[in-house]
C-alpha positions, 0 to 999 in steps of 0.5 A: 500499499505505501508503495501505491500511495507515495511518490516512488522517488521518495521511497527509493531515497528512503530505500537509499537511506536504509541501506546507507544505515545498513552499510554504516552498521556493517562498516562499524562490526567488529569481532567483539560486536559481531553478534549484536550488529549482525542481528541488527543489520539483518533486521534493517535488511530484512525491511529494506530488502522487499521495500526497495524491490517492491519500490523499484518494480512499480517504478520500472513499470511506471516508466516502461511503455506497456507496448515494449514492456517485455523488451525493456524489462528483458534489457533491465534484467540483462544490466542488473544481471551484468552488474551482479556478475561484475560486482563480487569481482570488483569487491573480492579485488578490493578486499584482496588489495585491502588485506595485503596493504592494510593492517588492523586498526582501532575500530578496524579489526577486520579492515578488508571487510569494514573498508568495503562497506565503508566505501559503499557508505561513501558512494551512497552519501553521495547519491544520497546528497546528490538527490537531497534538494529532490529529496526534500521536496518529496518529503514535503509533498508526501506530507502535504498529501498525507494532510490533504488525506486526512482532511477528506 
């Protein structure tokens, strides 16, 4: 219902914020805090994953013309499959580089794991900041829509 009621751009930004928090928790998960952090991360991920999938599904079908839907959907799926195939290779190369060149320090007891999540966080933060003006506008529109719905 939430996905149908609110602007999908706003919901995607909210998903990115949830992913940011999730990745931030992973980046500060060390050996001593791993049990509580893993539970917390999985709770957030269990909400964010389906929420993101539903929002993206709706956004995709709002944009794709109905007449060429299967062509666009196939192209979209091929791009996602390519990203899913390449991303682990990049992550593994980055992990190996960090493991060889950076020793554990401070909170970073497992730097090859934690620093990859920090890189992810930086990229998500840039994405969120890049869309901040648009996000504020969308939050205001959603708040106004909620107020208008309450008046009816």
